[in-house]
C-alpha positions in Angstrom: 172.5 89.0 109.8 170.4 90.0 106.8 172.5 91.9 104.2 171.5 93.9 101.1 173.8 93.6 98.1 173.4 94.3 94.4 171.8 90.8 94.2 169.2 91.5 96.8 168.8 90.2 100.4 171.0 87.4 101.7 172.1 85.7 104.9 168.7 85.6 106.7 169.4 85.2 110.5 168.9 81.9 112.3 166.3 81.4 115.1 168.6 82.4 118.0 169.8 85.6 116.4 166.2 86.5 115.4 165.0 85.9 119.0 167.6 88.3 120.3 166.6 90.9 117.8 162.9 90.5 118.7 163.7 90.8 122.4 165.8 94.0 121.9 163.1 95.6 119.8 160.3 94.8 122.4 162.3 96.3 125.2 163.9 99.3 123.5 161.5 100.0 120.5 164.6 100.0 118.3 167.3 97.6 117.2 170.6 97.7 115.4 171.2 95.7 112.2 175.0 95.5 111.7 176.5 95.4 108.1 173.1 95.8 106.5 174.6 97.1 103.3 177.3 95.0 101.6 180.6 96.9 101.2 180.5 97.2 97.4 176.9 98.4 97.4 177.7 100.9 100.1 180.7 102.2 98.2 178.6 102.6 95.0 175.9 104.5 96.9 178.5 106.8 98.6 180.0 107.6 95.2 176.6 108.4 93.7 175.8 110.8 96.6 179.2 112.4 96.3 178.6 113.1 92.6 175.1 114.4 93.1 173.9 117.9 93.9 172.0 117.7 97.2 169.4 120.4 97.9 168.3 122.1 101.1 165.1 120.7 102.6 163.1 121.6 105.8 160.4 119.6 107.5 157.3 120.9 109.2 154.7 123.4 108.3 157.1 126.3 109.1 160.3 124.3 108.6 160.5 123.9 112.4 160.9 120.1 112.7 164.1 119.3 110.9 166.5 120.5 108.2 168.9 118.6 105.9 170.4 118.3 102.5 168.4 115.9 100.3 169.4 113.7 97.4 167.1 114.3 94.4 165.3 111.3 92.8 167.4 109.3 90.4 169.2 106.0 90.0 170.6 105.8 93.5 167.3 106.3 95.2 165.6 103.9 92.8 168.1 101.2 93.5 167.9 101.6 97.2 164.1 101.5 97.0 164.1 98.4 94.9 166.5 96.5 97.3 164.7 97.7 100.5 161.4 96.3 99.0 162.9 92.8 98.5 160.2 90.5 100.0 162.8 88.9 102.1 163.5 92.3 103.8 159.8 92.9 104.4 159.4 89.4 106.0 162.5 89.9 108.0 161.3 93.3 109.4 157.8 91.7 110.1 159.5 88.9 112.1 161.6 91.3 114.2 158.8 93.8 114.9 155.6 91.7 114.9 154.1 94.4 112.6 152.5 92.5 109.7 151.8 92.6 106.9 154.4 95.1 105.6 154.1 95.7 101.8 156.3 98.8 101.1 159.4 100.7 102.1 159.6 104.4 101.1 162.7 106.4 101.9 165.0 109.3 101.2 168.7 110.0 101.4 169.7 113.0 103.5 172.9 114.5 104.8 173.2 116.8 107.9 176.1 119.2 108.6 177.0 119.9 112.3 175.9 123.3 113.4 173.8 123.8 110.3 171.1 121.2 110.3 168.9 119.8 113.1 166.2 117.4 114.1 163.4 117.7 116.6 161.3 115.2 118.6 158.6 113.8 116.3 156.6 110.6 115.6 156.6 110.3 111.8 153.1 108.9 111.9 150.7 108.7 109.0 148.5 105.9 107.7 151.3 104.2 105.8 154.1 104.3 108.3 154.4 101.4 110.8 158.2 100.9 111.3 161.1 103.2 110.6 164.5 102.4 109.3 167.7 104.4 108.9 170.9 103.1 107.2 174.2 104.8 107.8 175.7 106.0 104.4 178.3 108.3 106.0 181.9 108.2 104.7 183.4 109.4 108.1 182.6 108.5 111.6 180.4 111.4 112.8 180.2 112.6 116.4 176.9 113.0 118.3 173.9 112.3 116.1 172.6 109.4 118.1 169.2 108.0 117.4 166.9 108.5 120.4 163.4 107.1 121.1 161.3 107.8 124.1 157.8 107.5 125.6 155.9 110.6 124.6 153.9 111.1 127.8 156.6 110.5 130.4 159.6 111.4 128.1 161.3 108.3 129.5 164.1 107.3 127.2 163.6 103.8 125.8 166.6 103.4 123.5 169.6 105.3 122.2 171.7 104.0 119.3 174.9 105.5 117.9 174.5 104.3 114.3 178.1 105.0 113.2 179.0 101.7 111.6 179.3 102.1 107.9 176.4 100.4 106.2 174.7 99.6 109.6 170.9 100.1 109.9 168.5 100.6 112.7 164.8 99.7 112.9 162.5 101.6 115.2 158.8 101.5 116.2 156.2 104.1 115.3 153.2 104.7 117.4 151.2 107.6 119.0 152.9 106.7 122.3 156.4 107.2 121.0 158.6 110.0 119.6 162.1 110.0 118.3 164.9 112.3 117.0 168.5 112.3 115.8 170.5 114.2 118.5 172.6 117.2 117.5 175.8 116.5 115.6 179.1 117.6 117.1 182.6 117.6 115.5 183.0 118.3 111.8 181.9 115.1 110.0 178.5 115.0 108.2 175.9 112.4 108.9 174.4 110.8 105.8 171.6 108.2 105.8 169.0 106.4 103.9 165.9 106.8 106.1 162.2 106.0 105.7 159.3 103.8 106.7 157.8 100.4 106.2 154.0 100.5 105.7 151.0 98.4 104.7 148.7 100.5 102.5 150.6 100.3 99.3 152.3 97.3 97.7 155.6 98.2 96.1 156.2 94.8 94.4 152.7 94.5 93.1 152.9 98.0 91.6 156.2 97.1 90.0 154.8 93.9 88.5 151.8 95.8 87.2 153.7 98.8 85.8 153.2 98.8 82.0 156.8 100.2 81.6 158.1 96.9 82.9 156.2 94.8 80.3 158.0 93.5 77.2 156.7 95.1 74.0 
């Protein structure tokens, strides 16, 4: 399975494993990627989040869609963005989902506290969002908080994933026929994740190459 480490993406899956991921994604509109983050990278990210001051954030025009604690921009988010935009990751996600070309991943780190924060059914759609991804950064196994995706018109459930493996990730489809949510948390453990979207209207790696700040003087 593909894995992200401090050195980038490694261990691209073979044909049989890829075919299984493709089949699961087609039938359920979501798929699990076990051990997506290498243990040393996950530990570094968890330490960075623990040392940071997370801020309250609400989503929706009136804050009605979701609430969470958000990690402010900084080294941790920058590193995760850099690694998630490795071209091998983009090609891997294209191969699983059939959504190509993908040129950028943009994400955030959030934490939700049981009984305090919530999520509602939504679609995440805009012009630069084709595929969603959520990576489990939690330090404890949380209860509840399953990822759920369903058909918008019929409300028929297509897939449910309990993404509780440390460093595991899920990919999920975005379209006007689908909607998804994170189910309410129970118990006492927080859920922390790096979540965002793969898109095709901006090119992260081209922007990085063309950034004057990256040029040698």
